[in-house]
C-alpha positions, -999 to 999 in steps of 0.1 A, spaced: 529 630 168 493 632 158 501 623 121 521 592 130 497 579 157 460 580 148 438 593 176 466 610 195 456 643 212 480 671 217 470 706 228 494 735 233 482 766 251 500 799 252 497 824 280 475 848 260 450 819 254 449 812 292 448 846 306 438 869 277 468 892 280 506 891 279 531 878 254 528 846 234 548 825 258 544 788 265 516 781 290 505 745 291 507 713 271 484 682 272 490 650 253 475 615 252 484 587 227 457 572 205 462 536 215 459 545 252 426 564 245 412 535 224 420 509 250 406 529 279 373 532 261 371 494 254 392 471 276 404 489 307 385 494 340 371 529 345 397 540 371 419 570 368 450 575 391 462 611 391 496 624 404 520 652 397 558 655 399 581 685 397 603 692 366 639 700 372 650 715 339 658 751 331 621 760 330 604 748 362 570 733 361 548 703 370 544 671 350 508 658 356 501 621 348 468 602 346 473 564 347 451 533 353 457 496 356 453 469 330 438 435 336 470 421 349 474 449 375 501 466 353 505 503 349 486 518 319 494 554 310 465 575 298 475 612 295 501 638 305 504 675 309 531 701 316 518 730 337 533 759 356 520 748 391 496 726 409 469 752 415 431 748 410 432 763 374 458 738 363 440 707 378 406 718 364 421 723 329 438 689 330 407 670 343 384 688 318 406 677 290 406 641 304 369 641 304 365 656 269 393 638 251 402 606 270 372 593 289 346 575 267 318 598 256 291 572 261 299 567 298 284 587 327 308 605 350 296 585 380 309 553 364 344 565 369 366 564 400 392 591 404 420 582 428 445 608 440 461 624 470 446 656 484 468 680 465 461 717 466 433 726 442 427 690 430 398 682 453 379 712 441 388 706 405 375 670 406 343 680 422 337 707 396 349 689 365 335 654 374 306 660 398 292 625 394 325 606 398 337 588 429 369 604 444 392 581 464 421 594 485 455 576 485 460 559 519 497 563 517 495 601 517 469 601 545 492 577 565 521 600 560 502 630 573 490 609 603 525 598 611 538 634 608 510 646 632 510 619 658 544 602 654 530 566 658 536 537 634 510 517 654 483 543 645 493 541 609 489 504 608 455 506 625 444 533 600 454 511 571 435 483 586 404 505 589 408 517 553 412 482 538 385 466 558 356 452 537 332 445 566 316 472 586 324 453 619 362 451 610 362 488 601 346 498 634 369 476 654 400 492 639 386 527 645 378 518 682 414 506 686 426 539 672 403 558 696 415 538 726 451 545 717 447 582 708 414 601 708 428 631 690 440 608 662 406 592 659 390 627 657 416 638 631 407 608 610 369 613 614 372 647 599 382 632 566 350 620 548 350 582 552 335 576 518 367 590 503 391 566 521 374 536 537 368 506 515 336 497 532 321 532 528 333 539 493 302 543 471 319 535 437 341 507 425 376 510 440 390 476 431 411 477 463 434 503 448 442 524 478 477 535 473 497 557 449 519 528 437 508 530 400 510 568 397 543 570 416 558 541 397 553 560 365 569 590 380 599 568 386 598 556 350 600 592 339 626 601 366 654 607 341 632 627 318 623 654 343 654 674 334 645 674 296 631 703 276 593 699 270 595 686 234 621 660 244 600 650 275 570 644 252 590 621 229 605 604 260 569 595 272 561 583 237 589 557 235 583 546 271 547 539 263 557 523 231 580 500 250 552 492 275 529 481 247 556 460 230 568 443 261 533 433 272 524 420 238 554 397 241 545 386 276 509 377 269 518 356 239 531 329 263 499 328 284 478 296 282 453 307 308 417 320 304 424 351 326 455 373 329 484 358 349 477 377 382 439 373 380 443 335 375 464 333 406 439 353 426 410 331 414 430 299 423 434 313 459 397 319 460 390 283 450 413 271 477 395 292 503 361 282 489 368 245 493 366 251 531 332 267 531 297 252 533 273 266 508 235 264 509 210 274 482 185 302 489 173 309 454 186 305 418 212 332 424 215 338 461 234 315 484 242 312 521 279 304 527 291 293 561 327 295 573 344 290 607 340 327 615 311 342 594 279 334 576 278 353 543 254 358 514 266 356 478 245 368 449 259 354 416 236 375 394 246 408 411 282 396 415 282 406 452 290 390 485 287 403 520 324 397 526 330 426 501 356 409 480 335 399 450 324 435 441 356 451 452 380 429 432 357 421 402 366 385 406 346 358 425 355 354 462 358 321 480 321 322 491 310 328 455 332 299 443 317 276 469 282 286 458 291 279 421 303 244 431 267 234 440 255 237 404 289 233 387 289 268 373 317 282 352 337 306 375 351 325 345 317 338 335 316 358 367 349 377 362 350 412 349 359 414 312 391 433 317 406 403 335 402 380 305 434 372 286 416 380 253 407 415 266 443 420 277 455 412 242 431 437 228 444 463 252 479 462 237 471 452 201 476 487 187 512 499 179 526 532 189 546 543 159 578 564 160 578 600 150 601 611 122 629 636 126 622 673 118 636 671 82 608 647 73 579 667 88 553 678 62 549 715 55 521 728 76 490 743 59 491 772 84 516 796 99 533 781 130 531 804 160 565 807 177 561 806 214 587 821 238 597 802 269 575 805 300 
């Protein structure tokens, strides 16, 4: 795999390596394809979605997957691992390898957002392996726990409203409605650090990604592979990722827009909203923007707006678009680079090559260690 695809990382660990005693049996396996690593360092937003799913083959285990989103909001697989269980040691090992082998070495940890559910051992592993990163909790899992505890769909809807709110006043209003409906539920929610789940209090860049959709979608992609032996599972992920890259190269070849397809649609909606606002100049970069409900401040140099959308999405909001109209500024210059169609093309420009059958493998320069099943 490493010979056919430059930059690919594969690490096999036996139990004696992990625990220092016992037989040479299979312990853990980590792999990440070179084109994914290269794209993540150059053209994809610094967001990592982490999830795990159970294997159903003869030898039980957990398949861990780290994914992100490309400039068109599509799933972008980063790395995988097969481990025995979802304990702290497994998560710490996986995240350390992500940091050392997949994440760009010239980036600081606090420039990355890790998004996950609160799986056993994962919270502690993220805090220890990436102490400067921003850890976001999946709202879907929190909502599921809330529903299980308090049996109320209304509370779940209000909780989602509080989580997605980009204004402090909207967040407080939703929390007050939750308290009025059920004080115990409000207390239960308040015990979860709000900087890990509420958009308005999140300190890093979350890009409005609050659910597990991407990570769980890839679990569905691999659904039929969870019964496969480990070697076949690895090859299955290779041709799935290979197919992703090829399909998206074909799709972007038809684009005539400056941004990716979804980003262009989002920007068009912002322009439509912006046409209804009244902008006023405060300085070269700061503008006051009036709407029927709010008065907001948009800073074009900092790419921020008090509505929260500009910095959350990485694309100009309606208020910023209205401000740009005063001086006829180019709206595309204020979009994050990963939304550009040219950046999207660079993301998928590399090819994931097939691996050859065993009869065509080169003779290794070292003795291969035979590992027994776990």
